[in-house]
MIMAR-424174 format. One record per residue (C-alpha): residue number from 1; x, y, z. Coordinates in Angstrom, 1 decimal, always signed. Each point is the difference from the previous one (the first is absolute). Layout:
nr=NUM | X=X | Y=Y | Z=Z
...
This chain:
nr=1 | X=+222.8 | Y=+235.0 | Z=+72.2
nr=2 | X=-1.8 | Y=+2.2 | Z=+2.3
nr=3 | X=+1.2 | Y=+3.7 | Z=-0.2
nr=4 | X=+1.6 | Y=+1.1 | Z=+3.4
nr=5 | X=-1.3 | Y=+3.5 | Z=+1.0
nr=6 | X=+3.0 | Y=+1.7 | Z=+1.6
nr=7 | X=-0.8 | Y=+2.5 | Z=+2.8
nr=8 | X=+2.0 | Y=+2.8 | Z=+0.5
nr=9 | X=-0.6 | Y=+1.4 | Z=+3.6
nr=10 | X=+0.5 | Y=+3.6 | Z=-0.7
nr=11 | X=-0.7 | Y=+1.2 | Z=+3.7
nr=12 | X=+2.2 | Y=+2.9 | Z=+0.7
nr=13 | X=+0.6 | Y=+2.9 | Z=+1.7
nr=14 | X=+2.8 | Y=+2.0 | Z=-0.9
nr=15 | X=-0.5 | Y=+2.8 | Z=+2.5
nr=16 | X=+2.8 | Y=+1.5 | Z=-2.1
nr=17 | X=+2.0 | Y=-1.7 | Z=-2.7
nr=18 | X=+3.6 | Y=+0.6 | Z=+0.9
nr=19 | X=+0.9 | Y=-1.5 | Z=-3.4
nr=20 | X=-1.9 | Y=+0.7 | Z=-3.2
nr=21 | X=+0.3 | Y=-3.5 | Z=-1.3
nr=22 | X=-3.0 | Y=-2.3 | Z=+0.7
nr=23 | X=+0.5 | Y=-3.1 | Z=+2.3
nr=24 | X=-1.1 | Y=-3.0 | Z=-2.0
nr=25 | X=-1.9 | Y=-2.7 | Z=+2.2
nr=26 | X=+0.2 | Y=-3.6 | Z=-0.9
nr=27 | X=-3.0 | Y=-1.3 | Z=-1.4
nr=28 | X=-1.9 | Y=-2.7 | Z=+1.9
nr=29 | X=-2.8 | Y=-2.3 | Z=-0.9
nr=30 | X=-3.4 | Y=+1.0 | Z=+1.2
nr=31 | X=-2.3 | Y=-2.8 | Z=+1.2
nr=32 | X=-2.0 | Y=+2.1 | Z=+2.2
nr=33 | X=-2.6 | Y=+1.3 | Z=-2.3
nr=34 | X=-1.5 | Y=+3.5 | Z=+0.3
nr=35 | X=+0.0 | Y=+2.9 | Z=-2.4
nr=36 | X=+2.6 | Y=+0.3 | Z=-2.6
nr=37 | X=+0.9 | Y=+2.6 | Z=-2.7
nr=38 | X=+2.0 | Y=-0.7 | Z=-3.1
nr=39 | X=+2.8 | Y=+2.4 | Z=-0.6
nr=40 | X=+0.4 | Y=-1.2 | Z=-3.3
nr=41 | X=+3.3 | Y=-1.2 | Z=-1.6
nr=42 | X=+2.3 | Y=-2.9 | Z=+0.8
nr=43 | X=+2.6 | Y=-0.8 | Z=+2.4
nr=44 | X=+2.7 | Y=-2.7 | Z=+0.0
nr=45 | X=+0.6 | Y=-2.0 | Z=+2.9
nr=46 | X=+3.1 | Y=-1.8 | Z=+1.3
nr=47 | X=-0.6 | Y=-2.9 | Z=-2.5
nr=48 | X=-0.2 | Y=+2.2 | Z=-2.9
nr=49 | X=-3.6 | Y=-0.5 | Z=-0.5
nr=50 | X=-2.3 | Y=+3.0 | Z=-0.9
nr=51 | X=-2.7 | Y=+0.3 | Z=+2.5
nr=52 | X=-3.0 | Y=+2.5 | Z=+0.2
nr=53 | X=+0.3 | Y=+2.7 | Z=+3.0
nr=54 | X=-2.9 | Y=+0.2 | Z=+2.3
nr=55 | X=-0.1 | Y=+2.6 | Z=+2.7
nr=56 | X=-2.2 | Y=-1.3 | Z=+3.0
nr=57 | X=-1.0 | Y=+2.5 | Z=+2.3
nr=58 | X=-1.3 | Y=-1.3 | Z=+3.4
nr=59 | X=-2.7 | Y=+1.8 | Z=+1.8
nr=60 | X=-2.4 | Y=-0.9 | Z=+2.6
nr=61 | X=-3.6 | Y=+1.0 | Z=+0.5
nr=62 | X=-0.8 | Y=+3.2 | Z=+1.8
nr=63 | X=-1.8 | Y=-0.4 | Z=+3.4
nr=64 | X=+2.5 | Y=-2.7 | Z=+1.5
nr=65 | X=+1.1 | Y=+0.7 | Z=+3.5
nr=66 | X=+3.4 | Y=+1.1 | Z=+0.5
nr=67 | X=+2.7 | Y=-2.5 | Z=+1.1
nr=68 | X=+3.0 | Y=+0.9 | Z=+2.1
nr=69 | X=+1.8 | Y=-2.5 | Z=-2.2
nr=70 | X=-0.4 | Y=+1.7 | Z=-3.2
nr=71 | X=+1.0 | Y=+3.3 | Z=-1.5
nr=72 | X=-2.6 | Y=+2.1 | Z=-1.9
nr=73 | X=+1.1 | Y=+2.3 | Z=-2.7
nr=74 | X=-2.8 | Y=+2.8 | Z=+0.3
nr=75 | X=-0.1 | Y=-0.1 | Z=+3.9
nr=76 | X=+3.6 | Y=-0.5 | Z=+0.7
nr=77 | X=+2.5 | Y=+0.6 | Z=-3.0
nr=78 | X=-1.7 | Y=+2.8 | Z=-1.8
nr=79 | X=-0.1 | Y=+2.5 | Z=+2.7
nr=80 | X=+3.7 | Y=-0.3 | Z=+0.3
nr=81 | X=+0.6 | Y=+0.5 | Z=-3.6
nr=82 | X=-2.5 | Y=+3.0 | Z=+0.1
nr=83 | X=+1.8 | Y=+1.8 | Z=+2.7
nr=84 | X=+3.5 | Y=-0.7 | Z=-0.8
nr=85 | X=+0.3 | Y=-0.6 | Z=-3.9
nr=86 | X=-3.0 | Y=+0.9 | Z=-2.1
nr=87 | X=+0.3 | Y=+3.7 | Z=+0.1
nr=88 | X=+0.8 | Y=+2.8 | Z=-2.4
nr=89 | X=+3.6 | Y=-0.3 | Z=-1.4
nr=90 | X=+0.2 | Y=-3.8 | Z=+1.2
nr=91 | X=-2.3 | Y=-2.7 | Z=-1.0
nr=92 | X=-3.4 | Y=+1.6 | Z=-0.6
nr=93 | X=-1.6 | Y=-0.4 | Z=-3.4
nr=94 | X=+1.2 | Y=+3.2 | Z=-1.3
nr=95 | X=+3.6 | Y=-0.1 | Z=+1.2
nr=96 | X=+0.5 | Y=-3.9 | Z=-0.6
nr=97 | X=+3.7 | Y=+0.1 | Z=+1.0
nr=98 | X=+1.9 | Y=-2.6 | Z=-1.7
nr=99 | X=-3.2 | Y=-1.2 | Z=-1.5
nr=100 | X=-1.4 | Y=-1.1 | Z=+3.5
nr=101 | X=-3.5 | Y=+0.9 | Z=+1.1
nr=102 | X=-1.1 | Y=-1.0 | Z=+3.4
nr=103 | X=-3.5 | Y=+1.6 | Z=+0.5
nr=104 | X=-1.9 | Y=-3.5 | Z=-0.2
nr=105 | X=+0.4 | Y=-3.8 | Z=-0.3
nr=106 | X=-0.2 | Y=-0.1 | Z=-3.9
nr=107 | X=+2.7 | Y=+2.7 | Z=-0.4
nr=108 | X=+2.2 | Y=-1.3 | Z=+2.7
nr=109 | X=-0.4 | Y=-3.5 | Z=-1.4
nr=110 | X=+0.7 | Y=+1.1 | Z=-3.7
nr=111 | X=+2.8 | Y=+2.5 | Z=+0.5
nr=112 | X=+2.0 | Y=-1.2 | Z=+3.0
nr=113 | X=+2.6 | Y=-2.7 | Z=+0.3
nr=114 | X=+0.4 | Y=-2.9 | Z=+2.4
nr=115 | X=+1.5 | Y=-3.3 | Z=+0.3
nr=116 | X=-2.7 | Y=-2.3 | Z=+1.6
nr=117 | X=+2.5 | Y=-3.0 | Z=+0.2
nr=118 | X=+2.3 | Y=+1.8 | Z=+2.2
nr=119 | X=-2.1 | Y=+3.1 | Z=+1.5
nr=120 | X=+2.9 | Y=+1.4 | Z=+2.1
nr=121 | X=+2.3 | Y=+0.3 | Z=-3.0
nr=122 | X=-2.7 | Y=+1.9 | Z=-2.0
nr=123 | X=+1.4 | Y=+3.5 | Z=-1.1
nr=124 | X=-2.8 | Y=+1.9 | Z=+1.7
nr=125 | X=+0.4 | Y=-1.7 | Z=+3.3
nr=126 | X=+3.9 | Y=+0.5 | Z=-0.2
nr=127 | X=-0.9 | Y=+3.8 | Z=-0.7
nr=128 | X=-1.8 | Y=+0.2 | Z=+3.1
nr=129 | X=+2.6 | Y=-1.6 | Z=+2.0
nr=130 | X=+3.0 | Y=+1.4 | Z=-1.9
nr=131 | X=+2.1 | Y=+3.1 | Z=+0.5
nr=132 | X=+1.2 | Y=+3.1 | Z=-1.9
nr=133 | X=-1.3 | Y=+0.8 | Z=-3.5
nr=134 | X=-1.6 | Y=-3.2 | Z=-0.2
nr=135 | X=-2.2 | Y=+0.5 | Z=+3.3
nr=136 | X=-3.8 | Y=+0.6 | Z=-0.3
nr=137 | X=-1.9 | Y=+2.1 | Z=+0.6
nr=138 | X=+2.7 | Y=+2.5 | Z=-1.0
nr=139 | X=+1.2 | Y=+2.5 | Z=+2.5
nr=140 | X=-1.2 | Y=+2.2 | Z=+1.7
nr=141 | X=-3.2 | Y=-2.1 | Z=+0.1
nr=142 | X=+0.0 | Y=-2.3 | Z=+3.0
nr=143 | X=+0.8 | Y=-3.7 | Z=-0.2
nr=144 | X=-2.7 | Y=-2.5 | Z=+0.3
nr=145 | X=-0.1 | Y=-1.5 | Z=+3.6
nr=146 | X=+1.2 | Y=-3.4 | Z=+0.7
nr=147 | X=-3.5 | Y=-1.2 | Z=+0.4
nr=148 | X=-1.1 | Y=+1.5 | Z=-3.5
nr=149 | X=+3.0 | Y=-1.6 | Z=-1.8
nr=150 | X=-0.6 | Y=-3.4 | Z=+1.9
nr=151 | X=-3.9 | Y=+0.2 | Z=-1.4
nr=152 | X=+1.0 | Y=+0.6 | Z=-3.5
nr=153 | X=+2.5 | Y=-3.0 | Z=+0.0
nr=154 | X=-2.7 | Y=-2.3 | Z=+1.6
nr=155 | X=-2.3 | Y=+1.3 | Z=-2.8
nr=156 | X=+2.6 | Y=-1.1 | Z=-2.8
nr=157 | X=+0.5 | Y=-3.2 | Z=+1.8
nr=158 | X=-3.7 | Y=-0.7 | Z=-0.1
nr=159 | X=+0.0 | Y=+0.6 | Z=-3.8
nr=160 | X=-0.6 | Y=+3.7 | Z=-0.2
nr=161 | X=-3.8 | Y=-0.8 | Z=-0.1
nr=162 | X=-2.8 | Y=+2.3 | Z=-0.5
nr=163 | X=-2.0 | Y=-1.1 | Z=+3.0
nr=164 | X=-2.8 | Y=+1.8 | Z=+1.6
nr=165 | X=-2.0 | Y=-0.4 | Z=+3.1
nr=166 | X=-2.4 | Y=+1.6 | Z=+2.3
nr=167 | X=+1.8 | Y=+1.2 | Z=+3.1
nr=168 | X=-2.6 | Y=-0.1 | Z=+3.0
nr=169 | X=+2.6 | Y=+0.2 | Z=+2.8
nr=170 | X=+0.1 | Y=+3.8 | Z=+0.1
nr=171 | X=-1.2 | Y=+1.2 | Z=+3.4
nr=172 | X=-1.1 | Y=+3.6 | Z=-0.3
nr=173 | X=-0.5 | Y=+0.2 | Z=+3.7
nr=174 | X=+3.5 | Y=+0.4 | Z=+0.7
nr=175 | X=+1.8 | Y=+3.0 | Z=-1.5
nr=176 | X=+3.1 | Y=+0.7 | Z=+1.9
nr=177 | X=+2.4 | Y=+2.1 | Z=-2.1
nr=178 | X=+3.2 | Y=-2.2 | Z=+0.5
nr=179 | X=-1.7 | Y=-3.3 | Z=-0.4
nr=180 | X=-2.5 | Y=+0.7 | Z=-2.9
nr=181 | X=+0.3 | Y=+3.4 | Z=-1.4
nr=182 | X=+3.7 | Y=+0.4 | Z=-0.7
nr=183 | X=+0.5 | Y=-3.3 | Z=-1.8
nr=184 | X=-2.9 | Y=+0.8 | Z=-2.4
nr=185 | X=+1.8 | Y=+3.2 | Z=-0.7
nr=186 | X=+3.5 | Y=-1.6 | Z=+0.0
nr=187 | X=-1.1 | Y=-2.6 | Z=-2.6
nr=188 | X=-2.3 | Y=+2.2 | Z=-2.1
nr=189 | X=+1.4 | Y=+3.8 | Z=+0.2
nr=190 | X=+3.4 | Y=+0.0 | Z=+1.3
nr=191 | X=+1.7 | Y=-0.7 | Z=-3.4
nr=192 | X=-1.2 | Y=+3.3 | Z=-1.4
nr=193 | X=-0.1 | Y=+1.9 | Z=+3.2
nr=194 | X=+3.3 | Y=-0.2 | Z=+1.9
nr=195 | X=+2.5 | Y=+2.2 | Z=+1.4
nr=196 | X=+2.2 | Y=-0.4 | Z=-3.1
nr=197 | X=-2.8 | Y=+0.5 | Z=-2.7
nr=198 | X=-2.9 | Y=+1.6 | Z=+1.7
nr=199 | X=-2.6 | Y=-0.1 | Z=-2.9
nr=200 | X=-2.2 | Y=+3.2 | Z=+0.3
nr=201 | X=+1.9 | Y=+1.0 | Z=+2.8
nr=202 | X=-1.6 | Y=-2.7 | Z=+2.1
nr=203 | X=+2.4 | Y=-2.1 | Z=+2.2
nr=204 | X=-1.4 | Y=-3.3 | Z=+1.7
nr=205 | X=+3.2 | Y=-0.8 | Z=+1.4
nr=206 | X=-0.7 | Y=+1.3 | Z=+3.5
nr=207 | X=-3.2 | Y=+0.5 | Z=+2.1
nr=208 | X=+0.5 | Y=+3.7 | Z=-0.3
nr=209 | X=-0.4 | Y=-0.3 | Z=-3.9
nr=210 | X=-2.9 | Y=-2.1 | Z=+0.3
nr=211 | X=-1.7 | Y=+2.2 | Z=+2.6
nr=212 | X=+0.5 | Y=+3.0 | Z=-2.3
nr=213 | X=-1.8 | Y=-1.8 | Z=-2.9
nr=214 | X=-2.8 | Y=-0.8 | Z=+2.3
nr=215 | X=-0.4 | Y=+3.5 | Z=+1.3
nr=216 | X=-0.1 | Y=+1.5 | Z=-3.7
nr=217 | X=-2.6 | Y=-2.6 | Z=-1.1
nr=218 | X=+2.5 | Y=-1.4 | Z=-2.6
nr=219 | X=+0.3 | Y=-3.5 | Z=+1.4
nr=220 | X=-3.6 | Y=-0.9 | Z=+0.2
nr=221 | X=-1.2 | Y=+2.3 | Z=-3.2
nr=222 | X=+2.7 | Y=-2.0 | Z=-2.0
nr=223 | X=-0.6 | Y=-3.7 | Z=+1.2
nr=224 | X=-3.8 | Y=+0.5 | Z=-0.2
nr=225 | X=+0.3 | Y=+1.5 | Z=-3.4
nr=226 | X=-1.9 | Y=+3.2 | Z=+0.7
nr=227 | X=-0.4 | Y=+2.8 | Z=-2.5
nr=228 | X=+2.9 | Y=+2.5 | Z=+0.3
nr=229 | X=+2.6 | Y=-2.6 | Z=+1.0
nr=230 | X=+2.2 | Y=-2.1 | Z=-1.9
nr=231 | X=-1.2 | Y=-3.7 | Z=+0.3
nr=232 | X=+2.5 | Y=-2.1 | Z=+2.0
nr=233 | X=+1.7 | Y=-2.3 | Z=-0.2
nr=234 | X=+0.8 | Y=+0.9 | Z=-3.6
nr=235 | X=-0.1 | Y=-2.6 | Z=-2.8
nr=236 | X=-2.0 | Y=-2.4 | Z=+2.4
nr=237 | X=-3.1 | Y=+0.6 | Z=-2.0
nr=238 | X=-2.1 | Y=-0.5 | Z=+3.0
nr=239 | X=-0.5 | Y=+1.3 | Z=+3.6
nr=240 | X=+1.6 | Y=-1.6 | Z=+3.0
nr=241 | X=-2.0 | Y=-3.1 | Z=+1.3
nr=242 | X=-3.3 | Y=+1.2 | Z=+2.0
nr=243 | X=+1.4 | Y=-1.4 | Z=+3.3
nr=244 | X=+3.2 | Y=+2.0 | Z=-0.4
nr=245 | X=-1.9 | Y=+3.2 | Z=-0.8
nr=246 | X=-2.2 | Y=-0.6 | Z=+3.0
nr=247 | X=+3.3 | Y=-0.5 | Z=+2.2
nr=248 | X=+1.5 | Y=+3.2 | Z=-1.2
nr=249 | X=-3.4 | Y=+1.9 | Z=+0.3
nr=250 | X=-0.5 | Y=-1.2 | Z=+3.6
nr=251 | X=+3.6 | Y=+0.8 | Z=+1.0
nr=252 | X=-0.5 | Y=+3.6 | Z=-1.6
nr=253 | X=-3.2 | Y=+0.5 | Z=+1.7
nr=254 | X=+1.6 | Y=-1.0 | Z=+3.4
nr=255 | X=+2.5 | Y=+2.7 | Z=-0.5
nr=256 | X=+2.7 | Y=-1.9 | Z=-2.0
nr=257 | X=+2.0 | Y=-0.8 | Z=+3.3
nr=258 | X=+3.5 | Y=-1.2 | Z=-0.1
nr=259 | X=-0.9 | Y=-3.3 | Z=+1.6
């Protein structure tokens, strides 16, 4: 009898685990092929048969053009986690609150909890949309926007995959503050630099706060990883994409207008 390999889709993201117990995902048979990793040990399925557990981590080659129908972890999800979750005292490598680390895909996959079969009921998503002590990010940090939560839910619905792509859609010739600059800072910086928790005394909740950081050189020095400045975004392990850096540089050089 041919041995059936069971695939546990471990996709995750527990932006923050409201509960400490793991969410166990029902096993599904993998007929798709691809890279697999044997975790060792056995599992018993509903019929009582012991079966080997295989982890299948789906990826796609780099260099693929970005599709508006897909959600890409590094380009879209990781910046949200970096800004709002993966910081000191929360879910960086050192703090690992509740055992959850959200600094990259591998940590997110291995330490987070999610229900792929019913994404909206996932503990982490209920935390984002909940209230009181279960609400995440915790007060006084600002809540994720409706668009950010919708994007994360869509990512889970698509299997919490580690998709990557090459985004050639960025137009660096248009660097309007409201349309281009503020959305970048809101997604990748605001979680640490807001009115309630202004890391380093820097507040990007308002134009005035952003302009002050432009005037003293901290914004450009940090995001461009210049000597003497703390590299930002923290825990992101890389600068902002070249096009985004170009947009911000051009905006600053034009006088950083509030347009």
